[in-house]
C-alpha positions, 0 to 999 in steps of 0.5 A: 350574475348567476354561477353559470355567467361566472363559469362562462366568464372564466373560460374552460378550465386548463387540462392537466396532462399526466407524464404518463400520456406523454410517454408513448410506447416509442419513448419508453425504451429510450428513457429506459436506456438513458436511465441505465446510462446514468446508473452506469455512470454513477457506479463507475464514478463511485468505484473511481472515488472508492479505488482512489480512497484505498488504492489498489496496489502494493509498493515494494520499497526499501534500501538498495540491494535489500532484494526487492526485484528478486521478491517481485520476479519470484512472485510474478514469475514463480522463478527467482532470476539473477538481478541487479541494483534497479535504477528504474521502477518495475511493476508486475501483476501478482496472481493470488491463486487462493482468491483467484484474483491478481494484485499490481506490485510496484518495485521502486528502486532504493538508490538514495537519489531516486528512492523518493519516486515512491511518493509518485505511486502513494495515490495508488497504494493500498499497502507498503512493503518495506524490504530489509536485508537482515544480513547486512542491517546491523551495518547500515542500520542508520541509512535503512532507517532514514529510508523508512523514516521518509515512508513513515512521514509520507504515510502520516501526511496523507489527507484524512480523506485518504485511507492509510496504506497498510505498512509491512516491514520485511526482514528478507535474506533471513536464510543467511542467518542460522536458527537456534533451538529456541527461535527460527531463522526468520524469527531471529531476523525479524527480532533483528530488523525490529530492534535495529530499526527501533533504535535508529528511528529513536535516535532520529526522533530525539535529534529532530525533537531537540532540533538537531540535524541527524545523520543522513539528513541534508540541510534542506531536509533537516529544516522541514523537521520531517515527522511521523515517528510519533508514538503513544506512551512515553514517546519513545519509538516502538513500532508497537506504539507507532501512532501511524498505524499497525506495522507488521513484520514477517521474514522471507528469503528467495533462492536465485535460479530456483523455481518458487514452490508458492504456498504450502502444500501436501509435498512442501508444507512449509511452502517457500521462502516468500509464503508469509508474503503471499499470505500478506498479499492474500489478506489485503 
């Protein structure tokens, strides 16, 4: 049988249809819309994942009567209003003039029964600011350190996929301290808060290492052997050696009933008592 008969036996070759011939001019706009919708959906998903990984809020925590709510009202409303011990969480958007953006600040009550509510907002936290009353920390240092220990334990217990929020310790009410010829009131407040907290946290670290319950820890908490105080070097607790990350310190103050000056300008080159905190928020 010759070649022609073989061709006839096999029949005609199947026609190959290209994708371009299927996409008519009427279908092209629809395809473009579908592709655009898919790109938007992917972008939103990635943005949500990035936000969940980094957080987008600042948590204000600290012992009761440290001045957290006064700080929040001053930042949000440029006016320091009279406040009392909060028993519920407050939140507000704080404008950042230099960057023309705003950041959400969450004020968590410091009462011992509800101070653990900060953990409900850890998934939202980009940073955590722990407020300490520098004028009373020498009297209640153990209780303040216990509260801070809870927060440090929570930070070091986050999953590896979660970016650890920044930690700032605010030595507040530094205007109640008197500066010296060699140190400002702000620096004296920072030094006092740092040294007292390091001393009290070291006591807690040693007690927990030796399996002994420390003051302020209930039986249930002591059994959990709450960690988060590990340090490099010889192990003695120092903020500069804390394995959980870098810890910042600033000194702040507010004046009840007075309008906030905001950041430094020509008339007020030093700004007001919250200028260091505003600068820190801008850096985030």
